[in-house]
VOMI-881053 format. One record per residue (C-alpha): residue in one letter; chain; y, z, x. Coordinates in Angstrom, 3 decimals. Layout:
BEGIN
+--------+--------+----------+----------+----------+
| residu | chaine |        Y |        Z |        X |
+--------+--------+----------+----------+----------+
|      A |      A |        Y |        Z |        X |
...
+--------+--------+----------+----------+----------+
***
This chain:
BEGIN
+--------+--------+----------+----------+----------+
| residu | chaine |        Y |        Z |        X |
+--------+--------+----------+----------+----------+
|      M |      A |   14.798 |  -45.488 |   30.808 |
|      T |      A |   12.015 |  -44.191 |   32.872 |
|      L |      A |    9.444 |  -41.987 |   31.026 |
|      L |      A |    6.671 |  -39.691 |   32.969 |
|      I |      A |    4.144 |  -37.213 |   31.154 |
|      R |      A |    2.719 |  -34.440 |   33.633 |
|      S |      A |    1.101 |  -31.031 |   33.368 |
|      A |      A |    3.714 |  -28.450 |   33.108 |
|      R |      A |    4.447 |  -26.080 |   36.036 |
|      P |      A |    5.620 |  -22.663 |   36.699 |
|      E |      A |    9.191 |  -23.987 |   37.646 |
|      D |      A |    9.422 |  -25.825 |   34.297 |
|      K |      A |   10.518 |  -22.545 |   32.904 |
|      P |      A |   14.264 |  -22.671 |   32.968 |
|      A |      A |   14.457 |  -26.129 |   31.626 |
|      V |      A |   11.896 |  -24.936 |   29.006 |
|      L |      A |   14.383 |  -22.094 |   28.010 |
|      E |      A |   17.298 |  -24.344 |   28.091 |
|      L |      A |   15.345 |  -26.855 |   25.804 |
|      T |      A |   14.100 |  -23.946 |   22.999 |
|      R |      A |   17.222 |  -22.166 |   23.530 |
|      D |      A |   19.006 |  -23.209 |   19.588 |
|      I |      A |   15.228 |  -23.855 |   18.168 |
|      W |      A |   14.675 |  -21.732 |   14.735 |
|      E |      A |   18.078 |  -19.736 |   15.696 |
|      G |      A |   16.808 |  -18.947 |   18.987 |
|      H |      A |   13.781 |  -17.267 |   17.808 |
|      D |      A |   11.477 |  -20.090 |   19.055 |
|      Y |      A |    8.203 |  -18.396 |   20.150 |
|      L |      A |    7.840 |  -20.929 |   23.316 |
|      P |      A |   10.137 |  -18.491 |   25.696 |
|      R |      A |    7.129 |  -15.763 |   25.370 |
|      V |      A |    3.968 |  -18.031 |   25.512 |
|      F |      A |    5.197 |  -20.217 |   28.890 |
|      D |      A |    3.685 |  -18.273 |   31.374 |
|      A |      A |    0.270 |  -17.797 |   29.367 |
|      W |      A |    0.385 |  -21.343 |   28.749 |
|      V |      A |    0.943 |  -22.674 |   32.006 |
|      Q |      A |   -1.461 |  -20.390 |   33.712 |
|      D |      A |   -4.334 |  -21.298 |   31.152 |
|      P |      A |   -7.072 |  -23.575 |   32.903 |
|      A |      A |   -8.459 |  -24.051 |   29.254 |
|      G |      A |   -5.285 |  -25.565 |   27.750 |
|      H |      A |   -3.764 |  -28.591 |   28.150 |
|      F |      A |   -0.099 |  -28.008 |   28.456 |
|      Y |      A |    2.333 |  -30.685 |   29.440 |
|      V |      A |    6.124 |  -31.963 |   29.752 |
|      V |      A |    7.385 |  -35.247 |   29.218 |
|      E |      A |   10.374 |  -36.393 |   31.847 |
|      V |      A |   13.088 |  -39.142 |   31.045 |
|      D |      A |   14.687 |  -40.428 |   33.945 |
|      G |      A |   13.877 |  -37.172 |   35.881 |
|      K |      A |   14.730 |  -34.444 |   33.389 |
|      L |      A |   12.508 |  -32.509 |   31.205 |
|      A |      A |   13.177 |  -33.791 |   27.733 |
|      G |      A |    9.882 |  -32.550 |   25.482 |
|      L |      A |    6.738 |  -31.046 |   25.795 |
|      G |      A |    3.348 |  -30.079 |   23.951 |
|      R |      A |    0.091 |  -28.470 |   24.358 |
|      V |      A |   -3.567 |  -28.781 |   23.170 |
|      S |      A |   -5.536 |  -25.801 |   23.239 |
|      F |      A |   -9.539 |  -25.544 |   22.614 |
|      P |      A |  -10.244 |  -22.403 |   20.676 |
|      D |      A |  -13.935 |  -23.959 |   20.396 |
|      P |      A |  -15.723 |  -26.457 |   22.613 |
|      D |      A |  -15.657 |  -28.469 |   19.793 |
|      E |      A |  -12.188 |  -27.554 |   18.109 |
|      A |      A |   -8.946 |  -28.981 |   19.455 |
|      W |      A |   -5.680 |  -27.176 |   18.153 |
|      L |      A |   -2.263 |  -29.403 |   18.648 |
|      E |      A |    0.639 |  -27.090 |   19.253 |
|      G |      A |    4.296 |  -26.539 |   21.259 |
|      G |      A |    5.810 |  -30.010 |   19.972 |
|      R |      A |    9.297 |  -29.770 |   21.140 |
|      V |      A |   12.155 |  -32.697 |   22.209 |
|      H |      A |   15.048 |  -32.051 |   23.472 |
|      P |      A |   17.947 |  -32.316 |   21.190 |
|      E |      A |   19.767 |  -35.086 |   23.347 |
|      Y |      A |   16.604 |  -37.305 |   23.317 |
|      Q |      A |   15.904 |  -36.701 |   19.447 |
|      G |      A |   15.819 |  -40.059 |   17.853 |
|      L |      A |   14.568 |  -42.345 |   20.909 |
|      G |      A |   10.706 |  -41.776 |   19.435 |
|      L |      A |    9.916 |  -39.322 |   22.243 |
|      A |      A |    7.734 |  -37.238 |   19.368 |
|      S |      A |    5.306 |  -40.207 |   18.781 |
|      V |      A |    4.618 |  -40.765 |   22.647 |
|      L |      A |    4.250 |  -36.729 |   22.704 |
|      F |      A |    1.620 |  -36.882 |   19.723 |
|      A |      A |   -0.028 |  -39.770 |   20.603 |
|      Y |      A |   -0.755 |  -37.967 |   24.359 |
|      Q |      A |   -1.901 |  -35.295 |   22.197 |
|      M |      A |   -4.596 |  -37.423 |   20.797 |
|      F |      A |   -5.250 |  -39.097 |   23.922 |
|      V |      A |   -6.298 |  -35.337 |   25.341 |
|      V |      A |   -8.147 |  -34.865 |   22.051 |
|      R |      A |  -10.401 |  -38.053 |   22.026 |
|      R |      A |  -10.762 |  -37.644 |   25.771 |
|      S |      A |  -12.343 |  -34.254 |   25.396 |
|      G |      A |  -14.863 |  -34.984 |   22.726 |
|      V |      A |  -13.912 |  -32.580 |   19.970 |
|      T |      A |  -15.371 |  -32.983 |   16.393 |
|      V |      A |  -12.156 |  -31.909 |   14.904 |
|      A |      A |   -8.286 |  -31.270 |   15.682 |
|      R |      A |   -5.813 |  -29.509 |   13.697 |
|      F |      A |   -2.366 |  -28.402 |   13.650 |
|      C |      A |    0.437 |  -26.871 |   11.572 |
|      T |      A |    3.880 |  -27.376 |   11.063 |
|      A |      A |    6.601 |  -26.708 |    8.481 |
|      S |      A |    6.043 |  -28.476 |    4.725 |
|      D |      A |    9.539 |  -30.185 |    4.778 |
|      N |      A |    8.950 |  -31.410 |    8.485 |
|      A |      A |    8.705 |  -34.921 |    7.445 |
|      P |      A |    8.528 |  -36.951 |   10.852 |
|      V |      A |    5.751 |  -34.873 |   11.887 |
|      H |      A |    3.814 |  -35.071 |    8.129 |
|      H |      A |    4.247 |  -39.188 |    8.770 |
|      L |      A |    2.883 |  -39.122 |   12.788 |
|      A |      A |    0.065 |  -36.643 |   11.182 |
|      K |      A |   -0.752 |  -39.894 |    8.415 |
|      V |      A |   -0.388 |  -42.389 |   11.337 |
|      H |      A |   -3.251 |  -40.581 |   13.368 |
|      G |      A |   -5.796 |  -40.123 |   10.834 |
|      F |      A |   -4.717 |  -36.368 |    9.790 |
|      R |      A |   -5.571 |  -35.216 |    5.918 |
|      R |      A |   -3.083 |  -32.390 |    4.659 |
|      L |      A |   -5.678 |  -29.483 |    4.602 |
|      A |      A |   -3.581 |  -26.867 |    2.590 |
|      D |      A |   -0.034 |  -25.504 |    2.177 |
|      G |      A |    0.474 |  -21.793 |    3.099 |
|      L |      A |    2.988 |  -19.590 |    1.594 |
|      L |      A |    4.789 |  -16.963 |    4.085 |
|      W |      A |    4.776 |  -13.063 |    2.794 |
|      E |      A |    6.176 |  -10.299 |    4.693 |
|      A |      A |    6.721 |   -6.436 |    4.172 |
|      P |      A |    7.243 |   -3.554 |    6.601 |
|      A |      A |    4.750 |   -1.567 |    7.854 |
|      G |      A |    3.810 |    1.527 |    6.369 |
|      G |      A |    1.754 |    3.348 |    3.621 |
|      T |      A |   -1.960 |    4.745 |    3.173 |
|      F |      A |   -4.923 |    3.154 |    4.486 |
|      E |      A |   -7.260 |    3.091 |    1.685 |
|      A |      A |   -9.916 |    0.640 |    2.840 |
|      R |      A |  -13.178 |    1.365 |    4.978 |
|      R |      A |  -14.224 |   -0.428 |    7.878 |
|      L |      A |  -16.832 |   -3.061 |    7.804 |
|      D |      A |  -20.393 |   -1.634 |    9.133 |
|      A |      A |  -22.265 |   -4.118 |   11.574 |
|      G |      A |  -25.340 |   -4.073 |    9.274 |
|      E |      A |  -22.921 |   -5.369 |    6.284 |
|      I |      A |  -21.929 |   -8.753 |    8.370 |
|      P |      A |  -24.480 |  -10.871 |    6.664 |
|      T |      A |  -23.631 |   -9.821 |    3.266 |
|      A |      A |  -19.719 |  -10.132 |    4.378 |
|      W |      A |  -20.668 |  -13.663 |    5.829 |
|      E |      A |  -22.220 |  -14.704 |    2.740 |
|      F |      A |  -19.410 |  -13.230 |    0.249 |
|      I |      A |  -16.601 |  -15.316 |    2.928 |
|      R |      A |  -18.662 |  -18.228 |    2.636 |
|      E |      A |  -18.658 |  -18.479 |   -1.285 |
|      S |      A |  -14.834 |  -17.489 |   -1.667 |
|      P |      A |  -12.136 |  -19.412 |   -2.735 |
|      W |      A |  -10.370 |  -18.864 |    0.667 |
|      Y |      A |  -13.428 |  -20.491 |    2.640 |
|      R |      A |  -13.770 |  -23.310 |    0.320 |
|      L |      A |   -9.887 |  -24.039 |    0.212 |
|      T |      A |   -9.477 |  -24.220 |    4.033 |
|      G |      A |  -12.477 |  -25.755 |    5.043 |
|      G |      A |  -13.487 |  -22.052 |    6.625 |
|      L |      A |  -10.667 |  -21.202 |    8.592 |
|      L |      A |   -9.231 |  -17.835 |    9.658 |
|      C |      A |   -5.111 |  -17.833 |    9.876 |
|      E |      A |   -3.467 |  -16.144 |   12.815 |
|      G |      A |    0.048 |  -16.705 |   11.662 |
|      W |      A |    0.780 |  -20.256 |   12.053 |
|      V |      A |   -2.546 |  -20.966 |   13.998 |
|      W |      A |   -5.690 |  -21.513 |   12.506 |
|      H |      A |   -8.995 |  -21.122 |   13.861 |
|      R |      A |  -12.745 |  -21.587 |   12.685 |
|      L |      A |  -14.128 |  -18.736 |   10.654 |
|      S |      A |  -17.449 |  -18.412 |   12.167 |
|      L |      A |  -20.071 |  -15.716 |   12.107 |
|      E |      A |  -19.359 |  -15.209 |   15.470 |
|      R |      A |  -15.523 |  -14.526 |   15.219 |
|      L |      A |  -16.363 |  -12.179 |   12.066 |
|      S |      A |  -18.995 |  -10.392 |   14.448 |
|      A |      A |  -16.081 |   -9.574 |   17.009 |
|      R |      A |  -13.325 |   -8.726 |   14.741 |
|      Q |      A |  -15.864 |   -6.385 |   13.137 |
|      Q |      A |  -16.415 |   -4.760 |   16.614 |
|      A |      A |  -12.784 |   -4.440 |   16.899 |
|      G |      A |  -12.606 |   -2.652 |   13.774 |
|      Q |      A |  -10.506 |   -5.564 |   11.969 |
|      V |      A |  -12.489 |   -6.293 |    8.943 |
|      W |      A |  -12.216 |   -3.998 |    6.248 |
|      V |      A |  -13.791 |   -3.853 |    2.509 |
|      W |      A |  -12.463 |   -1.903 |   -1.005 |
|      P |      A |  -13.729 |    0.426 |   -2.363 |
|      A |      A |  -14.370 |    2.643 |    0.628 |
|      E |      A |  -17.283 |    4.382 |   -1.477 |
|      G |      A |  -20.064 |    2.749 |   -3.443 |
|      A |      A |  -20.417 |   -1.005 |   -3.499 |
|      W |      A |  -17.109 |   -2.919 |   -2.148 |
|      R |      A |  -15.351 |   -5.552 |   -4.405 |
|      G |      A |  -12.785 |   -7.245 |   -1.628 |
|      L |      A |  -12.561 |   -8.235 |    1.955 |
|      L |      A |   -9.804 |   -8.514 |    4.380 |
|      I |      A |  -10.087 |   -9.746 |    7.850 |
|      A |      A |   -7.057 |   -8.510 |   10.066 |
|      S |      A |   -5.695 |  -10.955 |   12.827 |
|      E |      A |   -2.431 |  -11.329 |   14.941 |
|      D |      A |    0.242 |  -14.077 |   14.804 |
|      L |      A |   -0.677 |  -15.790 |   18.032 |
|      E |      A |    2.773 |  -17.295 |   18.807 |
|      Y |      A |    4.983 |  -13.861 |   17.425 |
|      G |      A |    2.598 |  -10.961 |   18.069 |
|      D |      A |    2.893 |   -9.620 |   14.454 |
|      V |      A |    0.301 |   -8.187 |   12.193 |
|      T |      A |   -1.086 |  -10.620 |    9.771 |
|      C |      A |   -3.751 |  -11.400 |    7.114 |
|      G |      A |   -6.663 |  -13.954 |    8.645 |
|      F |      A |   -8.642 |  -13.887 |    5.771 |
|      I |      A |   -8.833 |  -12.030 |    2.025 |
|      A |      A |  -10.784 |  -12.302 |   -1.311 |
|      G |      A |  -12.117 |  -10.199 |   -4.054 |
|      D |      A |  -10.850 |   -9.010 |   -7.194 |
|      Q |      A |   -7.286 |   -8.466 |   -8.236 |
|      E |      A |   -7.413 |   -4.785 |   -8.070 |
|      A |      A |   -9.123 |   -4.652 |   -4.339 |
|      M |      A |   -7.027 |   -7.536 |   -2.659 |
|      I |      A |   -3.925 |   -5.559 |   -3.407 |
|      H |      A |   -5.548 |   -2.366 |   -1.856 |
|      L |      A |   -6.252 |   -4.620 |    0.953 |
|      A |      A |   -2.675 |   -5.773 |    1.153 |
|      E |      A |   -1.333 |   -2.068 |    1.083 |
|      S |      A |   -4.117 |   -0.864 |    4.100 |
|      L |      A |   -2.915 |   -3.734 |    6.083 |
|      R |      A |    0.395 |   -2.487 |    6.157 |
|      A |      A |   -0.839 |    0.693 |    7.031 |
|      W |      A |   -2.540 |   -0.247 |    9.613 |
|      A |      A |   -0.032 |   -1.974 |   11.365 |
|      V |      A |    1.937 |    1.022 |   12.114 |
|      G |      A |    2.235 |    1.341 |   15.605 |
|      R |      A |    1.039 |   -2.212 |   16.271 |
|      S |      A |    3.932 |   -4.177 |   14.540 |
|      E |      A |    7.479 |   -3.285 |   12.567 |
|      H |      A |    6.650 |   -6.178 |   10.201 |
|      V |      A |    3.121 |   -7.179 |    8.520 |
|      E |      A |    3.022 |  -11.134 |    7.167 |
|      A |      A |    0.377 |  -12.916 |    5.264 |
|      V |      A |    0.253 |  -16.916 |    5.098 |
|      I |      A |   -1.596 |  -17.287 |    1.786 |
|      P |      A |   -2.949 |  -20.421 |    0.608 |
|      E |      A |   -0.515 |  -21.809 |   -2.047 |
|      A |      A |   -3.399 |  -22.514 |   -4.508 |
|      L |      A |   -5.140 |  -18.852 |   -4.230 |
|      E |      A |   -2.530 |  -17.593 |   -6.949 |
|      D |      A |   -4.519 |  -14.278 |   -7.536 |
|      A |      A |   -4.043 |  -13.229 |   -3.506 |
|      Q |      A |   -0.071 |  -14.467 |   -3.843 |
|      A |      A |   -0.199 |  -11.986 |   -6.529 |
|      A |      A |   -1.989 |   -9.373 |   -4.819 |
|      F |      A |    0.390 |   -9.081 |   -1.906 |
|      G |      A |    3.483 |   -9.129 |   -4.540 |
|      A |      A |    1.744 |   -6.422 |   -6.115 |
|      G |      A |    1.080 |   -4.732 |   -2.665 |
|      G |      A |    4.895 |   -4.415 |   -1.564 |
|      Y |      A |    5.339 |   -7.756 |    0.146 |
|      V |      A |    8.354 |  -10.427 |   -0.159 |
|      L |      A |    7.790 |  -14.211 |   -0.391 |
|      F |      A |   10.032 |  -16.211 |    1.814 |
|      T |      A |   10.594 |  -18.939 |   -0.968 |
|      D |      A |   12.173 |  -21.230 |    1.654 |
|      L |      A |    9.448 |  -21.392 |    4.046 |
|      K |      A |    6.138 |  -22.957 |    3.518 |
|      Q |      A |    3.562 |  -24.289 |    5.952 |
|      S |      A |    1.178 |  -27.326 |    5.983 |
|      L |      A |   -1.916 |  -27.434 |    8.294 |
|      F |      A |   -3.655 |  -30.616 |    8.912 |
|      E |      A |   -6.840 |  -31.981 |   10.204 |
|      R |      A |   -8.456 |  -34.458 |   11.445 |
|      R |      A |  -12.426 |  -35.217 |   11.569 |
|      M |      A |  -13.204 |  -36.862 |   15.213 |
|      R |      A |  -15.845 |  -39.465 |   15.201 |
|      P |      A |  -18.586 |  -38.803 |   17.404 |
+--------+--------+----------+----------+----------+
***
């Protein structure tokens, strides 16, 4: 058996479509992102061939200069059980170490035991588990968009929040998590995606609207505040999604019970059989 790892090419698309055809009952996101990934000079999108046939793939992206995100790991069903997943993960880590970043992260299903094992082998720690809530778009927008002059206050509020402490300061974008920096907060504020509640007077809660980078649905990137504020913010997220997405989702760290309850009260349904696990490894200088 001859293995070859190489950069993905546009002509690999038919083989990738065939490989992912039955993943998640035909709802794998890779067919939608293939073209963007293969054309992205900042990311490292690669495939592994076995005796000349495409048998697996994966990607490492760099959302910040010192931050790596591992994603898209797939092995063709015909080649599972041969250790290709270990080869692919090891190659991702080779790319990470060569890049000189200070941190690497990835997300996977909480019941994906083989990947959890690979995470342990390569020195990752389980940072947080997230529960998925979903609701149809609709309702009334009751929040207020954060003013630019309020960014310093909002940043202090975020840094002191349970979400920030629990996730190590990350912003959720569906199954992708990136560093929630002051620069990202400012960019989201300029895009009108940072809201507070109530709309009048001193606000008691804050939400950052985001987009699932894999599936395109509107999602919750961050939320904090008292119970009433979070309920109204969750409801406002549904209203804001009208015309943008049919469905709204929120991946909420499992330990944030108040936030879980707020989304339940805001008309969201919990997917009890789906949980994601977020992993992180701090790289040595």
